[in-house]
MIGU-963611 format. One record per residue (C-alpha): residue number from 1; x, y, z; residue in three letters. Coordinates in nm, 3 decimals, padded with zeros to 5 digits. Example, Ala and Ser with C-alpha at 12.3 -4.5 7.8 and 13.67 -1.06 7.14 Angstrom:
2
<1,<01.230,-00.450,00.780>,'ALA'>
<2,<01.367,-00.106,00.714>,'SER'>
This chain:
318
<1,<05.845,04.640,01.033>,'MET'>
<2,<05.698,04.934,01.206>,'ASP'>
<3,<05.966,04.892,01.493>,'GLU'>
<4,<05.852,04.948,01.871>,'LYS'>
<5,<06.118,04.975,02.158>,'ALA'>
<6,<06.058,04.742,02.436>,'LEU'>
<7,<06.002,05.044,02.696>,'ARG'>
<8,<05.736,05.218,02.526>,'ASP'>
<9,<05.494,04.898,02.476>,'VAL'>
<10,<05.167,04.937,02.679>,'ALA'>
<11,<04.963,04.667,02.857>,'LEU'>
<12,<04.778,04.431,02.620>,'ASN'>
<13,<04.924,04.618,02.332>,'GLU'>
<14,<05.035,04.422,02.013>,'HIS'>
<15,<05.354,04.506,01.824>,'PHE'>
<16,<05.626,04.442,01.629>,'ASN'>
<17,<06.013,04.492,01.687>,'THR'>
<18,<06.356,04.363,01.627>,'PHE'>
<19,<06.541,04.282,01.943>,'ALA'>
<20,<06.830,04.018,02.071>,'VAL'>
<21,<06.743,03.681,02.210>,'LEU'>
<22,<06.902,03.660,02.541>,'LYS'>
<23,<06.760,03.350,02.654>,'VAL'>
<24,<06.592,03.088,02.487>,'LEU'>
<25,<06.452,02.786,02.690>,'ASP'>
<26,<06.248,02.475,02.539>,'GLN'>
<27,<06.005,02.366,02.743>,'ARG'>
<28,<05.691,02.099,02.749>,'VAL'>
<29,<05.333,02.186,02.915>,'THR'>
<30,<05.178,01.946,03.143>,'GLN'>
<31,<04.991,01.814,02.844>,'GLN'>
<32,<05.316,01.720,02.657>,'GLY'>
<33,<05.317,02.005,02.430>,'LYS'>
<34,<05.614,02.169,02.350>,'PRO'>
<35,<05.662,02.556,02.381>,'TYR'>
<36,<05.971,02.816,02.460>,'ILE'>
<37,<06.018,03.063,02.730>,'ALA'>
<38,<06.247,03.373,02.584>,'VAL'>
<39,<06.378,03.691,02.712>,'THR'>
<40,<06.429,03.945,02.447>,'ILE'>
<41,<06.616,04.287,02.503>,'SER'>
<42,<06.698,04.613,02.328>,'ASP'>
<43,<06.861,04.917,02.437>,'GLN'>
<44,<06.528,05.005,02.670>,'THR'>
<45,<06.541,04.697,02.834>,'GLY'>
<46,<06.433,04.359,02.842>,'GLU'>
<47,<06.111,04.129,02.856>,'ILE'>
<48,<06.034,03.754,02.902>,'SER'>
<49,<05.752,03.590,02.733>,'GLY'>
<50,<05.605,03.257,02.617>,'MET'>
<51,<05.559,03.116,02.262>,'LYS'>
<52,<05.310,02.837,02.245>,'TRP'>
<53,<05.259,02.538,02.003>,'ASP'>
<54,<05.608,02.552,01.859>,'VAL'>
<55,<05.744,02.323,01.594>,'THR'>
<56,<06.097,02.151,01.594>,'ALA'>
<57,<06.176,02.343,01.290>,'ASP'>
<58,<06.097,02.678,01.459>,'GLU'>
<59,<06.320,02.617,01.765>,'VAL'>
<60,<06.600,02.480,01.513>,'ALA'>
<61,<06.634,02.848,01.371>,'GLN'>
<62,<06.684,02.985,01.714>,'LEU'>
<63,<06.980,03.063,01.924>,'LYS'>
<64,<07.060,03.298,02.212>,'ALA'>
<65,<07.254,03.593,02.117>,'GLY'>
<66,<07.094,03.630,01.778>,'GLN'>
<67,<06.870,03.902,01.652>,'VAL'>
<68,<06.488,03.830,01.616>,'VAL'>
<69,<06.203,03.947,01.452>,'ALA'>
<70,<05.909,03.940,01.706>,'VAL'>
<71,<05.524,03.990,01.695>,'SER'>
<72,<05.367,03.966,02.052>,'ALA'>
<73,<05.152,04.113,02.263>,'VAL'>
<74,<05.247,04.258,02.625>,'ARG'>
<75,<05.066,04.106,02.918>,'GLN'>
<76,<05.113,04.077,03.272>,'GLU'>
<77,<05.168,03.756,03.490>,'TYR'>
<78,<05.209,03.776,03.872>,'LYS'>
<79,<05.240,04.187,03.856>,'GLU'>
<80,<05.536,04.156,03.621>,'LYS'>
<81,<05.521,04.216,03.221>,'PRO'>
<82,<05.537,03.914,03.003>,'GLN'>
<83,<05.494,03.854,02.632>,'LEU'>
<84,<05.236,03.623,02.459>,'LYS'>
<85,<05.470,03.551,02.174>,'ILE'>
<86,<05.261,03.519,01.830>,'ILE'>
<87,<05.562,03.511,01.597>,'SER'>
<88,<05.989,03.491,01.645>,'ILE'>
<89,<06.194,03.432,01.383>,'ARG'>
<90,<06.584,03.538,01.295>,'PRO'>
<91,<06.633,03.836,01.109>,'THR'>
<92,<06.659,03.805,00.720>,'ARG'>
<93,<06.945,03.963,00.512>,'ASP'>
<94,<06.773,04.261,00.459>,'THR'>
<95,<06.695,04.338,00.859>,'GLU'>
<96,<06.913,04.430,01.142>,'PRO'>
<97,<07.194,04.173,01.241>,'GLN'>
<98,<07.415,04.341,01.497>,'ASN'>
<99,<07.310,04.206,01.856>,'PRO'>
<100,<07.533,04.524,01.963>,'ALA'>
<101,<07.300,04.751,01.826>,'ASP'>
<102,<07.016,04.634,02.013>,'PHE'>
<103,<07.199,04.640,02.340>,'MET'>
<104,<07.241,04.884,02.614>,'PRO'>
<105,<07.569,05.018,02.688>,'ALA'>
<106,<07.784,05.222,02.925>,'ALA'>
<107,<07.741,05.623,02.893>,'PRO'>
<108,<08.089,05.652,02.855>,'MET'>
<109,<08.348,05.534,02.544>,'LYS'>
<110,<08.596,05.307,02.620>,'LYS'>
<111,<08.854,05.543,02.547>,'ALA'>
<112,<08.753,05.769,02.840>,'THR'>
<113,<08.727,05.434,03.075>,'MET'>
<114,<09.091,05.332,02.973>,'GLU'>
<115,<09.240,05.699,03.031>,'GLU'>
<116,<09.029,05.735,03.380>,'GLU'>
<117,<09.183,05.362,03.511>,'VAL'>
<118,<09.515,05.461,03.374>,'SER'>
<119,<09.511,05.760,03.581>,'GLU'>
<120,<09.424,05.576,03.889>,'LEU'>
<121,<09.676,05.338,03.854>,'VAL'>
<122,<09.928,05.593,03.865>,'PHE'>
<123,<09.807,05.690,04.223>,'LYS'>
<124,<09.859,05.339,04.353>,'ILE'>
<125,<10.232,05.404,04.525>,'VAL'>
<126,<10.265,05.081,04.648>,'ASN'>
<127,<10.505,04.876,04.409>,'PRO'>
<128,<10.331,04.553,04.511>,'THR'>
<129,<09.958,04.641,04.445>,'TRP'>
<130,<10.072,04.835,04.168>,'ASN'>
<131,<10.235,04.548,03.984>,'ARG'>
<132,<09.965,04.303,04.051>,'ILE'>
<133,<09.692,04.549,03.927>,'VAL'>
<134,<09.882,04.635,03.612>,'ARG'>
<135,<09.937,04.273,03.506>,'TYR'>
<136,<09.565,04.168,03.578>,'LEU'>
<137,<09.416,04.472,03.380>,'LEU'>
<138,<09.658,04.395,03.085>,'LYS'>
<139,<09.549,04.012,03.096>,'GLU'>
<140,<09.196,04.096,03.093>,'TYR'>
<141,<09.189,04.446,02.930>,'GLN'>
<142,<08.959,04.371,02.632>,'ASP'>
<143,<08.675,04.179,02.823>,'ALA'>
<144,<08.693,04.421,03.144>,'PHE'>
<145,<08.589,04.713,02.871>,'TYR'>
<146,<08.325,04.499,02.718>,'GLN'>
<147,<08.188,04.307,02.984>,'PHE'>
<148,<07.841,04.405,03.177>,'PRO'>
<149,<07.900,04.402,03.572>,'ALA'>
<150,<07.613,04.123,03.582>,'ALA'>
<151,<07.403,03.887,03.422>,'LYS'>
<152,<07.058,04.091,03.486>,'SER'>
<153,<07.114,04.336,03.834>,'ASN'>
<154,<07.320,04.610,03.852>,'HIS'>
<155,<07.513,04.791,03.535>,'HIS'>
<156,<07.382,04.492,03.315>,'ALA'>
<157,<07.500,04.650,02.992>,'PHE'>
<158,<07.799,04.654,02.774>,'THR'>
<159,<08.090,04.786,02.943>,'GLY'>
<160,<07.902,04.794,03.246>,'GLY'>
<161,<08.195,04.627,03.428>,'LEU'>
<162,<08.441,04.891,03.361>,'ALA'>
<163,<08.169,05.167,03.428>,'PHE'>
<164,<08.072,05.038,03.784>,'HIS'>
<165,<08.464,05.007,03.864>,'THR'>
<166,<08.515,05.356,03.764>,'LEU'>
<167,<08.215,05.462,03.970>,'SER'>
<168,<08.373,05.274,04.284>,'ILE'>
<169,<08.707,05.442,04.238>,'SER'>
<170,<08.572,05.806,04.231>,'ARG'>
<171,<08.371,05.721,04.507>,'LEU'>
<172,<08.683,05.585,04.683>,'ALA'>
<173,<08.883,05.891,04.598>,'GLN'>
<174,<08.625,06.113,04.737>,'ALA'>
<175,<08.609,05.922,05.078>,'VAL'>
<176,<08.998,05.938,05.071>,'ALA'>
<177,<09.004,06.317,05.044>,'ASN'>
<178,<08.731,06.320,05.328>,'GLN'>
<179,<08.873,06.102,05.570>,'TYR'>
<180,<09.231,06.067,05.715>,'GLU'>
<181,<09.431,05.782,05.811>,'ASP'>
<182,<09.299,05.557,05.491>,'ILE'>
<183,<09.550,05.364,05.262>,'ASP'>
<184,<09.477,05.514,04.915>,'GLU'>
<185,<09.671,05.271,04.756>,'SER'>
<186,<09.516,04.966,04.905>,'LEU'>
<187,<09.182,05.115,04.827>,'LEU'>
<188,<09.227,05.185,04.469>,'TYR'>
<189,<09.372,04.876,04.387>,'ALA'>
<190,<09.079,04.704,04.561>,'GLY'>
<191,<08.828,04.894,04.384>,'ALA'>
<192,<08.994,04.834,04.060>,'LEU'>
<193,<09.000,04.445,04.111>,'LEU'>
<194,<08.694,04.352,04.307>,'HIS'>
<195,<08.473,04.247,04.053>,'ASP'>
<196,<08.745,04.156,03.771>,'LEU'>
<197,<08.663,03.801,03.807>,'GLY'>
<198,<08.330,03.859,03.660>,'LYS'>
<199,<08.551,03.859,03.329>,'VAL'>
<200,<08.563,03.468,03.387>,'ILE'>
<201,<08.218,03.416,03.584>,'GLU'>
<202,<07.991,03.557,03.271>,'LEU'>
<203,<08.017,03.458,02.906>,'SER'>
<204,<08.041,03.800,02.769>,'GLY'>
<205,<07.825,04.119,02.711>,'PRO'>
<206,<07.576,03.944,02.423>,'VAL'>
<207,<07.307,03.690,02.616>,'ALA'>
<208,<07.516,03.687,02.896>,'THR'>
<209,<07.489,03.390,03.137>,'THR'>
<210,<07.695,03.226,03.411>,'TYR'>
<211,<07.985,03.030,03.308>,'THR'>
<212,<08.038,02.653,03.491>,'ARG'>
<213,<08.348,02.848,03.683>,'ALA'>
<214,<08.092,03.158,03.755>,'GLY'>
<215,<07.821,02.892,03.891>,'ASN'>
<216,<08.053,02.643,04.073>,'LEU'>
<217,<08.298,02.934,04.196>,'LEU'>
<218,<08.184,03.270,04.150>,'GLY'>
<219,<08.350,03.562,04.089>,'HIS'>
<220,<08.516,03.685,04.442>,'ILE'>
<221,<08.693,03.351,04.459>,'THR'>
<222,<08.786,03.352,04.091>,'LEU'>
<223,<08.969,03.701,04.112>,'ILE'>
<224,<09.107,03.607,04.412>,'ASP'>
<225,<09.299,03.293,04.247>,'GLU'>
<226,<09.439,03.531,03.945>,'GLN'>
<227,<09.572,03.743,04.212>,'ILE'>
<228,<09.754,03.457,04.341>,'VAL'>
<229,<09.839,03.334,03.993>,'LEU'>
<230,<10.004,03.682,03.903>,'ALA'>
<231,<10.213,03.720,04.248>,'ALA'>
<232,<10.319,03.367,04.140>,'ASN'>
<233,<10.421,03.476,03.802>,'GLU'>
<234,<10.607,03.793,03.936>,'MET'>
<235,<10.774,03.572,04.243>,'LYS'>
<236,<10.592,03.779,04.513>,'ILE'>
<237,<10.571,03.638,04.859>,'ASP'>
<238,<10.201,03.559,04.893>,'LEU'>
<239,<10.209,03.611,05.283>,'PHE'>
<240,<10.366,03.913,05.261>,'SER'>
<241,<10.134,04.191,05.476>,'GLU'>
<242,<10.078,04.339,05.127>,'ASP'>
<243,<09.960,04.037,04.935>,'MET'>
<244,<09.748,03.928,05.241>,'VAL'>
<245,<09.596,04.273,05.264>,'LEU'>
<246,<09.510,04.346,04.891>,'LEU'>
<247,<09.319,03.964,04.882>,'ARG'>
<248,<09.159,04.046,05.205>,'HIS'>
<249,<09.023,04.367,05.073>,'VAL'>
<250,<08.912,04.177,04.745>,'VAL'>
<251,<08.775,03.874,04.945>,'LEU'>
<252,<08.551,04.077,05.170>,'SER'>
<253,<08.413,04.349,04.939>,'HIS'>
<254,<08.022,04.169,04.973>,'HIS'>
<255,<08.047,04.214,05.299>,'GLY'>
<256,<07.869,03.945,05.472>,'GLN'>
<257,<07.927,03.564,05.460>,'LEU'>
<258,<07.575,03.495,05.351>,'GLU'>
<259,<07.615,03.743,05.042>,'TRP'>
<260,<07.939,03.543,04.882>,'GLY'>
<261,<08.255,03.700,05.075>,'SER'>
<262,<08.426,03.410,05.263>,'PRO'>
<263,<08.542,03.686,05.505>,'VAL'>
<264,<08.398,03.987,05.665>,'ARG'>
<265,<08.581,04.347,05.625>,'PRO'>
<266,<08.858,04.316,05.877>,'LEU'>
<267,<09.057,04.674,05.785>,'VAL'>
<268,<08.896,05.011,05.718>,'LYS'>
<269,<08.979,04.994,05.335>,'GLU'>
<270,<08.794,04.666,05.285>,'ALA'>
<271,<08.495,04.839,05.495>,'GLN'>
<272,<08.491,05.116,05.277>,'ILE'>
<273,<08.498,04.925,04.935>,'LEU'>
<274,<08.192,04.703,05.052>,'HIS'>
<275,<08.006,05.032,05.136>,'LEU'>
<276,<08.073,05.228,04.798>,'LEU'>
<277,<08.028,04.863,04.584>,'ASP'>
<278,<07.686,04.881,04.755>,'GLU'>
<279,<07.605,05.194,04.710>,'LEU'>
<280,<07.666,05.223,04.366>,'ASP'>
<281,<07.493,04.899,04.273>,'ALA'>
<282,<07.154,05.014,04.451>,'ASN'>
<283,<07.161,05.338,04.281>,'LEU'>
<284,<07.234,05.183,03.958>,'GLN'>
<285,<06.919,04.940,04.043>,'SER'>
<286,<06.717,05.227,04.142>,'PHE'>
<287,<06.807,05.418,03.810>,'ASP'>
<288,<06.718,05.117,03.605>,'LYS'>
<289,<06.387,05.087,03.761>,'ALA'>
<290,<06.291,05.468,03.788>,'LEU'>
<291,<06.362,05.451,03.371>,'ALA'>
<292,<06.094,05.214,03.331>,'ASP'>
<293,<05.845,05.370,03.542>,'THR'>
<294,<05.623,05.694,03.509>,'LYS'>
<295,<05.611,05.975,03.727>,'PRO'>
<296,<05.355,05.933,04.022>,'GLY'>
<297,<05.394,05.555,03.981>,'GLU'>
<298,<05.568,05.274,04.156>,'PHE'>
<299,<05.804,05.034,03.977>,'SER'>
<300,<05.761,04.638,03.947>,'GLN'>
<301,<05.923,04.519,04.265>,'LYS'>
<302,<06.302,04.499,04.201>,'VAL'>
<303,<06.511,04.163,04.295>,'PHE'>
<304,<06.855,04.370,04.315>,'ALA'>
<305,<06.661,04.590,04.579>,'LEU'>
<306,<06.538,04.308,04.794>,'ASP'>
<307,<06.191,04.285,04.614>,'GLY'>
<308,<06.099,04.683,04.693>,'ARG'>
<309,<05.947,04.868,04.453>,'MET'>
<310,<06.044,05.241,04.385>,'VAL'>
<311,<05.854,05.546,04.362>,'TYR'>
<312,<05.900,05.816,04.083>,'ARG'>
<313,<05.803,06.114,04.195>,'PRO'>
<314,<05.532,06.302,03.983>,'GLU'>
<315,<05.757,06.651,03.997>,'ASP'>
<316,<06.034,06.470,03.854>,'ASP'>
<317,<06.272,06.737,03.653>,'HIS'>
<318,<06.529,06.466,03.527>,'LYS'>
């Protein structure tokens, strides 16, 4: 097969490629005819599409998370790219089989991220927060370095959770060096733990979906629960000021009640974490949109940026 990267496909172009089947949804038209809605992805991005007139045998062969061979035409629907799929099937033995080969990944190796996280943990000098952080990072070590930070928004790639956490941690250290009277231990502990609940909220790095607990509870509630369980396991007083402060920083990191935080930031370190989290997520969303946009043009509307389009300047030397 003459493969084509998804990012390189032009409007109305008929192409063939291998990709990961991220989403498979069986549907029925108003006339009662079955069809499937899918999302496929490779290392350059993802795109959704439809295949009409499918048979039960075709659908039975497909499942989310597998590598598929696709023949399709890139079209546009409501100003967004969409595929008209001609054919889609699981790859054969002589064709690519490993989903990891088609998934974007963090621009840092796992070992490098592990080393940097370990160095930051040593900077948490408060013994209570240090113990909680070490306990939970050990508990979820493998998932922390494999999972994305989101299903489809910011840092939605393998290792994205750890990479996003490290980005915020670096920003936190810069802020601590710039401003006085910041409790660095509290800020760093909050930075390392704030999104760790996503290892429970999300299903994993391949064909990522929200788990039942993720949909019903959300990652903020889930990580707070894990902090409480860890404290109970280590016989740490839940209502000591140290524990209440750590939980507050984590619980308030979305900043607003309508954004999912059960409380708003009421201590300086909580406010800093919220602002840095929003900064890092927004900039990564900008980078993702700009990578799919030609110089001198506007991107598609970006859900993670409140539906804004972003502009890539013509004189782009990146």
